[in-house]
Backbone as ProteinMPNN parsed JSONL, in Angstrom:
{"seq_chain_A": "MSNSCYLTEEELEQYANVIDDVTMADVKIASSLIDGYLGRSYAPTEYVDRVSLNKKRRGKLKHSPVIDVSMVKTVQRTLFGSSPLEVPVSDVELDPERDGYFTYIGNNGFNGLIYGGFPRYLEVTYRSGFEVYPERLKDACGMLACNIRQAKSFNGAKKLSSLDFQVMMTDDSFFTSDIKMLLKGLDNDVQLL", "coords_chain_A": {"N_chain_A": [[0.831, -1.181, 0.0], [0.269, 2.357, 0.066], [2.653, 4.853, 1.188], [1.672, 7.212, 1.974], [0.236, 9.791, 3.99], [-2.979, 10.562, 5.241], [-3.516, 12.881, 6.54], [-2.134, 16.11, 7.17], [0.485, 17.689, 9.138], [-0.503, 20.127, 10.055], [-3.267, 19.753, 9.821], [-3.593, 17.759, 11.656], [-3.588, 18.978, 14.126], [-6.202, 19.703, 14.951], [-7.206, 17.286, 15.827], [-5.492, 16.619, 17.819], [-6.393, 18.017, 19.956], [-8.419, 16.463, 20.897], [-7.386, 13.982, 21.809], [-4.535, 13.886, 23.76], [-1.114, 14.201, 22.698], [-1.202, 12.963, 20.145], [0.442, 11.897, 17.288], [2.286, 12.328, 14.157], [3.26, 9.856, 13.542], [1.278, 8.19, 14.536], [-0.726, 8.921, 12.757], [0.358, 7.995, 10.368], [0.32, 5.227, 10.795], [-2.442, 4.937, 11.123], [-3.321, 5.72, 8.56], [-2.197, 3.664, 7.029], [-3.573, 1.49, 8.135], [-6.179, 2.123, 7.338], [-5.883, 1.928, 4.542], [-5.344, -0.825, 4.402], [-7.735, -1.85, 5.448], [-9.605, -0.96, 3.561], [-8.568, -2.135, 1.334], [-7.137, -0.866, -0.612], [-5.311, 2.097, -1.63], [-5.946, 5.604, -1.373], [-4.244, 7.513, -2.134], [-2.798, 9.403, -4.792], [-2.139, 7.307, -7.485], [-0.473, 5.597, -10.111], [-1.799, 3.613, -12.724], [-2.046, 0.939, -15.12], [-4.348, -0.194, -17.316], [-5.898, -2.803, -19.144], [-8.411, -2.607, -21.35], [-11.438, -3.778, -22.594], [-13.748, -2.796, -25.095], [-17.276, -2.147, -25.305], [-20.021, -2.551, -27.672], [-20.94, 0.023, -27.941], [-18.715, 1.497, -27.729], [-17.857, 1.864, -25.117], [-16.098, 1.696, -22.021], [-14.501, 0.585, -18.929], [-12.382, 1.654, -16.394], [-10.403, 0.057, -13.886], [-9.82, 1.215, -11.379], [-11.14, 3.696, -9.366], [-11.609, 6.888, -7.83], [-10.909, 8.475, -10.969], [-8.171, 10.448, -11.72], [-6.664, 11.538, -13.885], [-5.895, 10.82, -17.353], [-3.007, 9.585, -18.87], [-1.845, 8.256, -21.036], [-2.857, 6.516, -23.981], [-3.262, 3.535, -25.72], [-4.281, 1.848, -28.606], [-5.142, -1.457, -29.45], [-5.208, -3.28, -32.207], [-6.524, -5.871, -34.231], [-4.666, -7.265, -36.832], [-3.516, -8.396, -40.083], [-1.057, -9.293, -39.436], [-1.003, -9.997, -36.797], [-1.493, -8.651, -33.494], [-1.626, -5.142, -33.339], [-0.271, -2.498, -31.717], [-1.079, 0.938, -31.151], [-0.335, 4.186, -30.353], [-2.6, 6.626, -29.338], [-4.189, 9.909, -29.308], [-4.738, 11.259, -26.035], [-7.104, 12.578, -25.736], [-8.894, 11.05, -27.131], [-10.132, 9.383, -25.395], [-12.889, 9.816, -23.56], [-13.671, 10.699, -20.474], [-16.293, 9.945, -18.155], [-18.186, 12.492, -16.47], [-18.41, 11.983, -13.739], [-16.095, 10.781, -12.965], [-15.789, 8.09, -12.379], [-14.506, 5.987, -13.545], [-15.71, 5.029, -15.845], [-15.808, 5.401, -19.386], [-15.914, 6.765, -22.745], [-14.799, 5.74, -25.872], [-13.739, 7.789, -28.365], [-12.187, 7.915, -30.57], [-10.852, 7.288, -33.929], [-9.214, 5.191, -34.6], [-7.151, 5.574, -36.351], [-4.931, 4.831, -39.089], [-4.878, 1.986, -39.052], [-7.522, 1.394, -38.336], [-8.922, 2.235, -40.588], [-7.984, 0.472, -42.56], [-8.379, -2.183, -41.512], [-10.837, -2.049, -40.336], [-13.648, -1.724, -38.012], [-13.643, -1.4, -34.367], [-11.059, -1.026, -31.843], [-9.44, -4.004, -30.608], [-8.793, -4.03, -27.931], [-8.085, -1.48, -25.429], [-5.168, 0.01, -24.06], [-4.739, 1.654, -21.24], [-3.15, 4.228, -19.525], [-3.259, 5.712, -16.427], [-4.021, 7.93, -13.625], [-5.221, 7.295, -10.368], [-7.194, 8.005, -7.485], [-7.235, 10.475, -4.871], [-6.522, 13.846, -5.382], [-6.917, 15.894, -3.626], [-7.745, 15.083, -0.452], [-10.92, 13.831, 0.655], [-12.969, 15.329, 3.207], [-14.209, 13.506, 4.935], [-12.543, 11.247, 4.798], [-10.237, 12.286, 5.916], [-11.248, 12.846, 8.479], [-11.861, 10.242, 9.367], [-9.289, 9.166, 9.441], [-8.078, 10.84, 11.368], [-9.684, 10.247, 13.623], [-9.112, 7.529, 13.911], [-6.351, 7.635, 14.392], [-6.427, 8.895, 16.888], [-7.703, 6.869, 18.363], [-5.734, 4.904, 18.259], [-3.632, 6.175, 19.633], [-4.864, 6.493, 22.103], [-5.143, 3.863, 22.948], [-2.52, 3.268, 23.346], [-1.007, 1.051, 22.743], [-0.7, -1.889, 20.692], [-2.725, -3.924, 21.468], [-4.654, -5.455, 20.244], [-3.38, -6.403, 18.053], [-2.232, -8.869, 15.839], [-0.08, -9.239, 14.218], [2.652, -7.181, 13.552], [4.51, -5.228, 11.469], [7.351, -3.32, 11.145], [8.575, -2.134, 8.896], [6.802, -1.577, 6.724], [4.526, -1.009, 8.043], [2.598, -3.07, 8.235], [-0.238, -4.335, 9.603], [-2.005, -6.808, 11.181], [-5.146, -7.331, 12.377], [-6.587, -8.799, 15.235], [-8.658, -7.972, 16.615], [-10.965, -5.672, 15.682], [-11.5, -3.293, 17.01], [-10.418, -0.76, 16.916], [-11.463, 0.318, 14.643], [-14.175, 1.881, 14.807], [-17.787, 1.927, 14.545], [-18.489, 4.423, 13.611], [-16.185, 5.281, 12.236], [-16.023, 3.329, 10.251], [-18.368, 3.95, 8.876], [-17.74, 6.471, 7.844], [-15.778, 5.734, 6.017], [-17.112, 4.234, 4.171], [-18.114, 3.961, 0.829], [-16.302, 5.787, -0.38], [-15.412, 6.056, -3.011], [-17.393, 7.417, -4.283], [-17.04, 10.026, -3.663], [-16.001, 11.845, -5.549], [-14.129, 14.549, -6.691], [-14.888, 16.995, -8.844], [-13.03, 18.356, -11.498]], "CA_chain_A": [[0.0, 0.0, 0.0], [0.961, 3.632, -0.049], [3.262, 5.435, 2.382], [1.087, 8.53, 2.113], [-0.63, 10.045, 5.139], [-4.198, 11.255, 4.852], [-3.559, 14.155, 7.251], [-0.871, 16.836, 7.312], [0.726, 18.085, 10.533], [-1.414, 21.231, 10.383], [-4.619, 19.19, 9.984], [-3.577, 16.905, 12.845], [-3.787, 19.799, 15.322], [-7.593, 19.67, 15.417], [-7.447, 16.009, 16.503], [-4.636, 16.599, 19.007], [-7.197, 18.562, 21.057], [-9.295, 15.392, 21.389], [-6.514, 13.091, 22.582], [-3.201, 14.478, 23.855], [0.074, 13.505, 22.187], [-1.375, 12.286, 18.859], [1.592, 12.277, 16.467], [2.26, 11.933, 12.749], [3.485, 8.405, 13.512], [-0.06, 7.606, 14.699], [-1.441, 9.185, 11.498], [0.911, 7.09, 9.359], [-0.225, 3.903, 11.087], [-3.876, 5.006, 10.827], [-3.46, 5.732, 7.099], [-1.906, 2.302, 6.552], [-4.686, 0.634, 8.555], [-7.305, 2.446, 6.458], [-5.576, 1.299, 3.254], [-5.535, -2.269, 4.554], [-9.156, -2.107, 5.661], [-10.31, -0.739, 2.294], [-7.971, -2.961, 0.286], [-6.52, 0.018, -1.607], [-4.926, 3.417, -1.154], [-6.547, 6.717, -2.106], [-3.176, 8.419, -2.568], [-2.695, 9.318, -6.254], [-1.324, 6.176, -7.918], [-0.591, 5.342, -11.549], [-2.199, 2.266, -13.114], [-2.198, 0.646, -16.543], [-5.422, -1.181, -17.473], [-6.254, -3.319, -20.464], [-9.866, -2.451, -21.311], [-12.218, -4.12, -23.786], [-14.864, -1.887, -25.317], [-18.515, -2.766, -25.76], [-20.43, -2.104, -29.006], [-21.148, 1.473, -27.92], [-17.385, 2.057, -27.494], [-17.745, 2.2, -23.701], [-15.215, 0.866, -21.227], [-14.39, 0.982, -17.519], [-11.101, 1.48, -15.735], [-10.603, -0.705, -12.649], [-9.651, 1.99, -10.152], [-11.746, 5.031, -9.359], [-11.865, 7.917, -8.822], [-9.85, 8.712, -11.941], [-7.673, 11.827, -11.698], [-6.399, 11.901, -15.271], [-5.375, 9.784, -18.252], [-1.754, 10.1, -19.414], [-1.502, 7.626, -22.305], [-3.826, 5.546, -24.499], [-2.85, 2.766, -26.889], [-5.278, 0.918, -29.116], [-4.576, -2.689, -29.987], [-6.086, -3.669, -33.31], [-6.146, -7.102, -34.94], [-4.253, -7.045, -38.218], [-3.084, -9.631, -40.741], [0.23, -9.668, -38.867], [-1.173, -10.142, -35.351], [-1.985, -7.454, -32.823], [-0.844, -3.95, -33.646], [-0.542, -1.384, -30.8], [-0.921, 2.262, -31.726], [-0.628, 5.238, -29.386], [-3.57, 7.596, -29.844], [-4.297, 11.058, -28.393], [-5.472, 11.054, -24.778], [-8.437, 13.151, -25.919], [-9.767, 10.026, -27.716], [-10.842, 8.756, -24.272], [-13.718, 10.834, -22.914], [-14.112, 10.217, -19.163], [-17.574, 10.431, -17.657], [-17.94, 13.582, -15.517], [-18.353, 11.484, -12.359], [-14.743, 10.251, -12.752], [-15.97, 6.779, -11.76], [-13.796, 4.984, -14.328], [-16.377, 4.782, -17.121], [-15.41, 6.317, -20.441], [-16.297, 6.467, -24.12], [-13.69, 5.899, -26.813], [-14.278, 8.56, -29.482], [-11.18, 7.946, -31.63], [-11.18, 6.555, -35.152], [-8.218, 4.126, -34.736], [-6.124, 5.926, -37.322], [-4.723, 4.091, -40.327], [-5.289, 0.585, -38.857], [-8.983, 1.338, -38.363], [-9.379, 2.369, -41.972], [-7.638, -0.737, -43.328], [-8.93, -3.422, -40.965], [-12.224, -1.81, -39.925], [-14.064, -2.002, -36.645], [-12.952, -0.659, -33.323], [-9.926, -1.789, -31.329], [-9.633, -5.243, -29.844], [-8.816, -3.492, -26.572], [-7.272, -0.29, -25.182], [-4.254, -0.023, -22.925], [-4.89, 3.019, -20.718], [-2.323, 4.6, -18.376], [-4.007, 6.775, -15.743], [-3.848, 8.062, -12.176], [-6.451, 7.155, -9.602], [-7.083, 8.402, -6.086], [-7.681, 11.846, -4.623], [-5.476, 14.862, -5.276], [-7.277, 16.522, -2.353], [-8.508, 14.059, 0.263], [-12.221, 14.268, 1.183], [-12.991, 15.586, 4.652], [-14.562, 12.316, 5.722], [-11.354, 10.394, 4.872], [-9.38, 12.931, 6.915], [-11.868, 12.638, 9.786], [-11.673, 8.834, 9.733], [-7.872, 9.006, 9.773], [-7.862, 11.509, 12.648], [-10.348, 9.475, 14.678], [-8.364, 6.28, 14.084], [-5.084, 7.993, 15.043], [-6.758, 9.114, 18.305], [-7.956, 5.55, 18.969], [-4.431, 4.242, 18.398], [-2.906, 6.853, 20.718], [-5.577, 6.223, 23.354], [-4.845, 2.485, 23.346], [-1.102, 3.287, 23.711], [-0.315, -0.151, 22.272], [-1.492, -2.7, 19.771], [-3.17, -5.131, 22.153], [-5.446, -6.24, 19.313], [-2.601, -6.736, 16.869], [-1.724, -10.224, 15.723], [1.206, -9.132, 13.538], [3.024, -5.801, 13.276], [5.768, -5.134, 10.749], [7.728, -1.911, 11.202], [9.053, -1.598, 7.623], [5.715, -0.996, 5.951], [3.398, -0.893, 8.945], [1.538, -4.051, 8.027], [-0.83, -4.726, 10.872], [-3.158, -7.695, 11.068], [-5.9, -7.14, 13.603], [-7.457, -9.859, 15.717], [-9.804, -7.247, 17.135], [-11.054, -4.442, 14.894], [-12.132, -2.265, 17.84], [-9.926, 0.542, 16.493], [-12.407, 0.783, 13.617], [-15.516, 1.998, 15.372], [-18.825, 1.996, 13.511], [-18.422, 5.77, 13.029], [-15.078, 5.307, 11.276], [-16.438, 2.488, 9.112], [-19.389, 4.692, 8.129], [-17.036, 7.518, 7.101], [-14.996, 5.133, 4.932], [-17.991, 3.56, 3.221], [-18.487, 4.688, -0.381], [-15.387, 6.887, -0.709], [-15.293, 6.217, -4.463], [-18.44, 8.327, -4.736], [-16.66, 11.397, -3.276], [-15.138, 12.367, -6.597], [-14.132, 16.006, -6.777], [-14.789, 17.361, -10.252], [-11.996, 19.36, -11.792]], "C_chain_A": [[0.877, 1.247, 0.0], [1.6, 4.044, 1.273], [2.695, 6.817, 2.676], [0.218, 8.613, 3.369], [-1.828, 10.862, 4.677], [-4.393, 12.588, 5.586], [-2.173, 14.792, 7.233], [-0.699, 17.186, 8.794], [-0.229, 19.203, 10.963], [-2.835, 20.71, 10.637], [-4.714, 18.331, 11.246], [-3.891, 17.692, 14.115], [-5.217, 19.756, 15.84], [-7.925, 18.366, 16.138], [-6.596, 15.887, 17.763], [-5.375, 17.184, 20.207], [-8.11, 17.501, 21.662], [-8.51, 14.452, 22.299], [-5.118, 13.707, 22.586], [-2.155, 13.575, 23.22], [-0.154, 12.684, 20.925], [-0.276, 12.807, 17.94], [1.378, 11.865, 15.007], [2.546, 10.443, 12.6], [2.152, 7.672, 13.665], [-0.87, 7.761, 13.416], [-0.949, 8.236, 10.411], [0.372, 5.677, 9.555], [-1.714, 3.871, 10.75], [-4.12, 4.985, 9.322], [-3.218, 4.348, 6.515], [-3.024, 1.334, 6.928], [-5.914, 0.875, 7.678], [-7.103, 1.805, 5.095], [-5.797, -0.204, 3.308], [-6.999, -2.646, 4.697], [-9.936, -2.002, 4.358], [-9.773, -1.596, 1.16], [-7.369, -2.144, -0.84], [-6.125, 1.324, -0.944], [-5.64, 4.473, -1.993], [-5.516, 7.802, -2.405], [-3.088, 8.305, -4.086], [-1.679, 8.257, -6.679], [-1.545, 5.955, -9.404], [-0.883, 3.869, -11.804], [-2.182, 2.151, -14.635], [-3.228, -0.47, -16.646], [-5.568, -1.555, -18.935], [-7.776, -3.398, -20.478], [-10.486, -2.852, -22.645], [-13.398, -3.161, -23.879], [-16.115, -2.667, -25.698], [-18.888, -2.174, -27.125], [-20.664, -0.598, -29.087], [-19.848, 2.221, -27.627], [-17.198, 2.528, -26.055], [-16.817, 1.212, -23.019], [-15.169, 1.367, -19.798], [-12.998, 0.662, -17.015], [-11.344, 0.861, -14.362], [-10.606, 0.149, -11.389], [-10.289, 3.369, -10.295], [-11.534, 5.623, -7.971], [-10.648, 8.152, -9.718], [-9.461, 10.189, -11.896], [-7.451, 12.308, -13.128], [-5.865, 10.708, -16.046], [-4.12, 10.351, -18.898], [-1.357, 9.464, -20.746], [-2.567, 6.6, -22.683], [-3.216, 4.873, -25.72], [-4.024, 1.899, -27.31], [-4.537, -0.309, -29.612], [-5.602, -3.244, -30.952], [-5.604, -5.008, -33.863], [-5.785, -6.748, -36.374], [-3.891, -8.395, -38.827], [-1.802, -10.169, -40.112], [0.166, -9.853, -37.354], [-1.762, -8.872, -34.758], [-1.047, -6.291, -33.08], [-1.192, -2.832, -32.672], [-0.258, -0.043, -31.474], [-1.278, 3.29, -30.656], [-1.531, 6.268, -30.044], [-3.635, 8.779, -28.876], [-5.144, 10.722, -27.168], [-6.904, 11.569, -24.917], [-9.4, 12.172, -26.606], [-10.548, 9.254, -26.649], [-11.562, 9.866, -23.527], [-14.27, 10.266, -21.607], [-15.492, 10.758, -18.832], [-17.309, 11.503, -16.599], [-17.839, 13.124, -14.066], [-16.977, 10.954, -11.984], [-14.764, 8.885, -12.073], [-15.289, 5.653, -12.535], [-14.446, 4.676, -15.66], [-15.95, 5.83, -18.143], [-15.968, 5.858, -21.774], [-15.067, 6.696, -24.995], [-14.238, 6.588, -28.052], [-13.3, 8.642, -30.662], [-11.597, 7.124, -32.841], [-10.164, 5.465, -35.479], [-7.187, 4.394, -35.816], [-6.103, 5.044, -38.551], [-5.179, 2.632, -40.208], [-6.801, 0.432, -38.906], [-9.542, 1.424, -39.764], [-9.135, 1.089, -42.773], [-8.401, -1.962, -42.83], [-10.346, -3.271, -40.433], [-12.474, -2.099, -38.456], [-13.358, -1.128, -35.624], [-11.915, -1.571, -32.682], [-10.341, -3.055, -30.594], [-9.693, -4.898, -28.358], [-7.963, -2.222, -26.531], [-6.339, -0.574, -24.018], [-4.174, 1.418, -22.422], [-4.003, 3.194, -19.487], [-2.988, 5.817, -17.735], [-3.634, 6.825, -14.271], [-5.21, 7.988, -11.505], [-6.176, 7.522, -8.15], [-7.66, 9.795, -5.924], [-6.472, 12.769, -4.599], [-5.671, 15.664, -3.987], [-8.174, 15.523, -1.629], [-9.833, 14.613, 0.778], [-12.166, 14.43, 2.706], [-13.312, 14.325, 5.453], [-13.43, 11.304, 5.797], [-10.382, 10.963, 5.907], [-9.935, 12.71, 8.324], [-11.67, 11.202, 10.267], [-10.231, 8.579, 10.155], [-7.566, 9.638, 11.129], [-8.472, 10.743, 13.81], [-9.584, 8.181, 14.965], [-7.022, 6.544, 14.762], [-5.313, 8.238, 16.543], [-7.004, 7.793, 19.016], [-6.649, 4.804, 19.204], [-3.662, 4.852, 19.566], [-3.554, 6.555, 22.058], [-5.27, 4.82, 23.856], [-3.396, 2.341, 23.8], [-0.328, 2.047, 23.274], [-1.239, -0.883, 21.311], [-1.873, -4.005, 20.456], [-3.961, -6.041, 21.227], [-4.676, -6.671, 18.094], [-2.096, -8.171, 16.94], [-0.321, -10.193, 15.125], [1.461, -7.66, 13.239], [4.398, -5.79, 12.633], [6.154, -3.67, 10.67], [8.17, -1.33, 9.864], [7.943, -0.945, 6.824], [4.424, -0.901, 6.752], [2.254, -1.832, 8.6], [1.035, -4.48, 9.398], [-2.01, -5.637, 10.579], [-3.881, -7.643, 12.399], [-6.675, -8.407, 13.966], [-8.741, -9.241, 16.251], [-9.876, -5.921, 16.385], [-11.715, -3.307, 15.684], [-11.589, -0.871, 17.54], [-10.884, 1.165, 15.48], [-13.81, 0.783, 14.202], [-16.522, 2.063, 14.229], [-18.841, 3.377, 12.846], [-17.335, 5.858, 11.961], [-15.448, 4.491, 10.042], [-17.463, 3.221, 8.247], [-18.747, 5.796, 7.288], [-16.304, 6.951, 5.879], [-15.864, 4.482, 3.856], [-18.306, 4.475, 2.034], [-17.581, 5.842, -0.755], [-15.248, 7.11, -2.209], [-16.318, 7.205, -5.004], [-18.127, 9.799, -4.418], [-15.73, 12.031, -4.302], [-15.275, 13.881, -6.641], [-13.903, 16.384, -8.234], [-13.777, 18.482, -10.437], [-12.56, 20.484, -12.622]], "O_chain_A": [[2.103, 1.155, -0.061], [1.15, 3.638, 2.344], [3.205, 7.517, 3.551], [-0.441, 7.649, 3.757], [-1.703, 11.742, 3.825], [-5.325, 13.334, 5.286], [-1.161, 14.092, 7.277], [-1.614, 17.005, 9.597], [-0.704, 19.219, 12.098], [-3.517, 21.169, 11.553], [-5.788, 18.195, 11.832], [-4.408, 17.126, 15.078], [-5.429, 19.771, 17.052], [-8.829, 18.338, 16.973], [-6.94, 15.133, 18.673], [-5.03, 16.887, 21.35], [-8.529, 17.626, 22.813], [-8.926, 14.168, 23.422], [-4.576, 14.017, 21.525], [-2.29, 12.351, 23.206], [0.633, 11.779, 20.649], [-0.083, 14.017, 17.824], [0.427, 11.158, 14.673], [2.113, 9.83, 11.624], [1.918, 6.658, 13.007], [-1.608, 6.856, 13.027], [-1.746, 7.729, 9.621], [0.01, 5.008, 8.588], [-2.2, 2.904, 10.163], [-5.032, 4.302, 8.855], [-3.937, 3.908, 5.618], [-3.384, 0.46, 6.14], [-6.613, -0.073, 7.316], [-8.027, 1.207, 4.544], [-6.363, -0.791, 2.385], [-7.45, -3.643, 4.132], [-10.806, -2.825, 4.071], [-10.439, -1.769, 0.139], [-7.115, -2.679, -1.919], [-6.554, 1.621, 0.171], [-5.907, 4.263, -3.177], [-5.868, 8.884, -2.876], [-3.283, 7.216, -4.626], [-0.514, 8.303, -6.286], [-2.661, 6.103, -9.903], [-0.291, 2.989, -11.179], [-2.293, 3.151, -15.344], [-3.015, -1.566, -16.127], [-5.385, -0.734, -19.834], [-8.368, -4.161, -19.715], [-10.11, -2.332, -23.695], [-13.973, -2.766, -22.864], [-16.032, -3.717, -26.335], [-18.13, -1.372, -27.671], [-20.597, -0.011, -30.167], [-19.861, 3.412, -27.318], [-16.464, 3.483, -25.804], [-16.755, 0.04, -23.39], [-15.716, 2.422, -19.478], [-12.498, -0.451, -17.183], [-12.377, 1.112, -13.743], [-11.317, -0.16, -10.433], [-10.001, 4.107, -11.237], [-11.296, 4.875, -7.023], [-9.505, 8.041, -9.275], [-10.313, 11.069, -12.018], [-7.976, 13.344, -13.535], [-5.439, 9.711, -15.463], [-4.144, 11.466, -19.419], [-0.607, 10.069, -21.511], [-3.11, 5.905, -21.824], [-2.721, 5.536, -26.632], [-4.685, 1.287, -26.471], [-3.428, -0.203, -30.135], [-6.708, -3.626, -30.569], [-4.399, -5.245, -33.949], [-6.515, -6.019, -37.047], [-3.955, -9.421, -38.15], [-1.494, -11.354, -40.236], [1.208, -9.864, -36.698], [-2.446, -8.113, -35.444], [0.174, -6.44, -33.044], [-2.279, -2.261, -32.762], [0.679, 0.088, -32.262], [-2.384, 3.273, -30.116], [-1.269, 6.726, -31.156], [-3.182, 8.664, -27.737], [-6.134, 9.997, -27.258], [-7.816, 11.045, -24.277], [-10.602, 12.435, -26.659], [-11.511, 8.555, -26.964], [-10.934, 10.745, -22.938], [-15.204, 9.464, -21.612], [-15.825, 11.889, -19.184], [-16.3, 11.428, -15.897], [-17.238, 13.817, -13.246], [-16.713, 10.703, -10.808], [-13.872, 8.558, -11.29], [-15.479, 4.481, -12.209], [-13.793, 4.109, -16.536], [-15.754, 6.998, -17.807], [-16.43, 4.726, -21.921], [-14.383, 7.713, -24.874], [-15.109, 6.04, -28.726], [-13.554, 9.353, -31.634], [-12.564, 6.364, -32.79], [-10.249, 4.864, -36.55], [-6.416, 3.497, -36.158], [-7.145, 4.566, -38.999], [-5.788, 2.094, -41.132], [-7.31, -0.546, -39.453], [-10.525, 0.76, -40.091], [-9.98, 0.676, -43.567], [-8.998, -2.693, -43.621], [-10.991, -4.268, -40.11], [-11.621, -2.644, -37.755], [-12.581, -0.238, -35.97], [-11.899, -2.771, -32.954], [-11.436, -3.153, -30.041], [-10.538, -5.411, -27.624], [-7.219, -1.926, -27.467], [-6.687, -1.316, -23.098], [-3.615, 2.29, -23.088], [-4.085, 2.421, -18.532], [-3.249, 6.82, -18.4], [-3.02, 5.903, -13.735], [-6.202, 8.53, -11.991], [-5.059, 7.366, -7.657], [-8.47, 10.243, -6.735], [-5.506, 12.51, -3.881], [-4.701, 16.062, -3.342], [-9.238, 15.159, -2.131], [-9.879, 15.736, 1.282], [-11.407, 13.744, 3.39], [-12.748, 14.106, 6.525], [-13.353, 10.56, 6.774], [-9.778, 10.218, 6.679], [-9.181, 12.421, 9.252], [-11.35, 10.971, 11.433], [-9.983, 7.855, 11.119], [-6.872, 9.038, 11.949], [-7.85, 10.604, 14.863], [-9.43, 7.788, 16.121], [-6.598, 5.765, 15.615], [-4.494, 7.837, 17.37], [-6.564, 7.611, 20.151], [-6.48, 4.148, 20.232], [-3.105, 4.129, 20.392], [-2.852, 6.381, 23.054], [-5.15, 4.608, 25.063], [-3.064, 1.418, 24.544], [0.893, 2.004, 23.424], [-2.407, -0.529, 21.149], [-1.4, -5.073, 20.069], [-3.947, -7.261, 21.396], [-5.256, -7.252, 17.177], [-1.599, -8.621, 17.973], [0.527, -11.013, 15.476], [0.58, -6.969, 12.728], [5.355, -6.302, 13.214], [5.374, -2.853, 10.182], [8.142, -0.108, 9.711], [8.134, 0.149, 6.293], [3.347, -0.731, 6.18], [1.086, -1.449, 8.66], [1.808, -4.933, 10.242], [-2.909, -5.277, 9.819], [-3.276, -7.888, 13.443], [-7.333, -9.011, 13.118], [-9.777, -9.901, 16.33], [-8.937, -5.127, 16.449], [-12.402, -2.463, 15.11], [-12.241, 0.116, 17.878], [-11.089, 2.378, 15.463], [-14.538, -0.204, 14.097], [-16.14, 2.236, 13.072], [-19.166, 3.495, 11.664], [-17.548, 6.446, 10.901], [-15.208, 4.922, 8.914], [-17.426, 3.12, 7.021], [-19.158, 6.032, 6.152], [-16.22, 7.603, 4.838], [-15.39, 4.212, 2.753], [-18.714, 5.622, 2.217], [-18.037, 6.794, -1.389], [-14.993, 8.233, -2.643], [-16.122, 7.771, -6.08], [-18.849, 10.701, -4.843], [-14.761, 12.693, -3.929], [-16.38, 14.423, -6.63], [-12.837, 16.118, -8.788], [-13.691, 19.415, -9.64], [-11.838, 21.42, -12.966]]}, "name": "protein", "num_of_chains": 1, "seq": "MSNSCYLTEEELEQYANVIDDVTMADVKIASSLIDGYLGRSYAPTEYVDRVSLNKKRRGKLKHSPVIDVSMVKTVQRTLFGSSPLEVPVSDVELDPERDGYFTYIGNNGFNGLIYGGFPRYLEVTYRSGFEVYPERLKDACGMLACNIRQAKSFNGAKKLSSLDFQVMMTDDSFFTSDIKMLLKGLDNDVQLL"}
């Protein structure tokens, strides 16, 4: 997972008033625990997906919210096998919700004219995550950091690795129902650019 923290030192100050001595180390552990709980990080991360298009030239990227697309290649069947061709990024029109759905509006260039049809698949390089973290993700991180500091130890931890802060919990009491509620549906908190 990511080494990114969901709170800055300045943002941490509002949670330090709740529980004394909450540190950035607690925030780093809380951020890693959130990533583990959700099974992904919301720090901006680059991905490359192989996407098949439907008949309406629609496709879906695996990771949302999508920040931006940096490269698109079409792969067309030809007489000589598969032929990759880099096309303009503007040929992929993301839905305004940034939920990963898009429409391919390109014409496939020279290969499309010769061999017809639309591409066999697209290879899309893009960034996913949040450039600015939603308030509810920050709140969940702050609340979890306070819970960690309040416990003063990992009594519920089965395994703790200091290199990448992998923590396996036998007791998920750190994740209160309030924190779980804040983390639910984060993909829907897309901030339109």
